[in-house]
C-alpha positions in Angstrom: -9.3 -5.1 20.9 -9.1 -1.4 21.4 -8.5 0.0 24.9 -11.4 2.2 26.2 -10.7 5.9 25.8 -11.0 7.6 29.2 -11.1 11.3 28.3 -12.7 11.7 24.9 -13.2 15.4 24.0 -16.9 16.2 23.9 -17.6 18.9 21.3 -20.2 21.4 22.4 -23.3 21.8 20.2 -23.4 24.9 18.0 -25.5 27.9 18.9 -27.9 28.1 16.0 -29.0 24.5 15.5 -28.1 23.0 18.9 -26.4 20.1 17.1 -23.2 18.4 18.2 -22.7 17.2 14.6 -22.7 20.8 13.3 -20.3 21.8 16.0 -17.9 19.0 15.0 -18.4 19.8 11.3 -17.4 23.4 12.1 -14.3 22.3 13.8 -13.3 20.2 10.7 -13.9 23.1 8.4 -11.8 25.4 10.6 -8.3 26.3 9.4 -5.6 27.9 11.6 -7.9 28.3 14.5 -10.3 30.7 12.8 -13.5 29.3 14.3 -15.7 32.3 13.7 -14.9 32.1 10.0 -15.6 28.4 9.9 -18.9 28.9 11.7 -19.9 31.6 9.2 -19.0 29.3 6.3 -21.1 26.4 7.7 -24.1 28.5 8.6 -24.0 30.1 5.2 -23.9 26.7 3.5 -26.9 25.5 5.6 -28.8 28.7 4.6 -28.0 28.0 0.9 -29.3 24.4 1.4 -32.4 25.8 3.1 -33.1 28.1 0.1 -32.3 25.5 -2.6 -34.3 22.6 -1.2 -37.2 24.7 0.2 -36.9 22.8 3.5 -37.7 24.4 6.8 -34.9 22.6 8.6 -31.6 22.1 6.7 -30.4 19.7 9.4 -32.5 16.9 7.9 -30.6 17.3 4.6 -27.3 17.6 6.5 -27.9 14.4 8.5 -29.0 12.4 5.4 -25.9 13.6 3.5 -23.6 12.4 6.4 -25.4 9.1 6.4 -25.1 8.7 2.7 -21.3 9.3 2.7 -20.3 7.3 5.8 -18.5 4.1 4.9 -19.5 0.8 6.6 -16.3 -1.0 5.8 -12.7 0.0 5.0 -9.4 -1.7 4.4 -6.5 -1.6 6.9 -3.0 -2.7 6.0 -1.5 -5.6 7.9 1.9 -7.2 7.6 1.8 -10.9 7.8 4.8 -13.1 7.0 6.7 -10.5 4.9 3.6 -9.5 2.9 1.2 -6.7 3.3 -2.5 -7.5 3.1 -5.4 -5.1 2.8 -7.8 -6.5 5.4 -11.5 -5.3 5.3 -12.7 -4.0 8.6 -16.0 -2.6 9.9 -15.8 1.1 10.6 -16.7 2.4 14.1 -19.5 5.0 14.3 -17.1 7.8 15.4 -14.7 7.2 12.5 -17.7 6.8 10.1 -18.9 10.3 10.9 -15.3 11.7 10.8 -14.7 10.2 7.4 -18.0 11.4 5.9 -17.4 14.9 7.2 -13.8 14.9 6.0 -14.8 13.6 2.5 -17.5 16.2 2.1 -15.1 19.0 3.1 -12.3 17.8 0.9 -14.6 17.5 -2.1 -15.8 21.0 -1.5 -12.3 22.4 -1.2 -11.3 20.7 -4.5 -14.0 22.5 -6.4 -12.9 25.8 -7.9 -14.5 29.1 -8.8 -17.1 29.7 -6.1 -17.1 30.9 -2.4 -16.5 28.1 0.1 -20.0 28.2 1.5 -21.5 27.6 -1.9 -19.1 24.7 -2.7 -19.9 23.2 0.7 -23.6 23.5 0.2 -23.4 22.0 -3.3 -21.4 19.0 -2.0 -23.8 18.4 0.9 -26.8 18.6 -1.6 -25.0 16.1 -3.9 -24.4 13.8 -1.0 -28.0 14.1 0.0 -29.0 12.9 -3.5 -26.4 10.1 -3.3 -24.1 11.8 -5.9 -20.9 13.6 -5.9 -17.2 13.1 -5.0 -17.8 12.1 -1.3 -20.3 9.4 -2.2 -17.9 8.1 -4.9 -15.2 8.0 -2.3 -17.4 5.8 -0.1 -18.3 3.5 -3.0 -14.6 3.1 -3.9 -13.8 2.2 -0.2 -16.6 -0.4 -0.2 -15.3 -1.8 -3.6 -11.8 -2.1 -2.1 -13.2 -3.9 0.9 -15.2 -6.3 -1.2 -12.2 -7.0 -3.4 -10.1 -8.0 -0.4 -12.8 -10.2 1.4 -10.5 -13.2 0.9 -8.2 -11.8 3.5 -10.9 -11.2 6.1 -9.7 -14.2 8.1 -6.5 -12.3 8.9 -8.5 -9.8 10.9 -7.2 -9.0 14.4 
């Protein structure tokens, strides 16, 4: 069983939406410590979402997108008796939100030919509709866990 973390870093909520999720998402978008640039990208992406969906609060779309891309199970490698087994495990809520944010950002960075804010907004909208690369990544993770259910009895 995991040991309890004593001093977990608490991310401050962002200024515009007062949401800790947006603050954390901004930190994941950030490259080389350029937080203001990352903040501008995230806010621009949320503005694009607001325009495209004609929704007053883009946070609803953002939260739904994170929920749609967060995996429930994943496989962890475990060595038993000289063989490596892929053991399906339930994903903790913190890791679930981390993976969903990471997959959305990675999918947006893989896209070519548009500004980053547009690519990010497109990926969030696709995740909101249960489409796109990030949702496909979650589905693949679930398929892998289902395929290895036979090894669930090896779990820690």
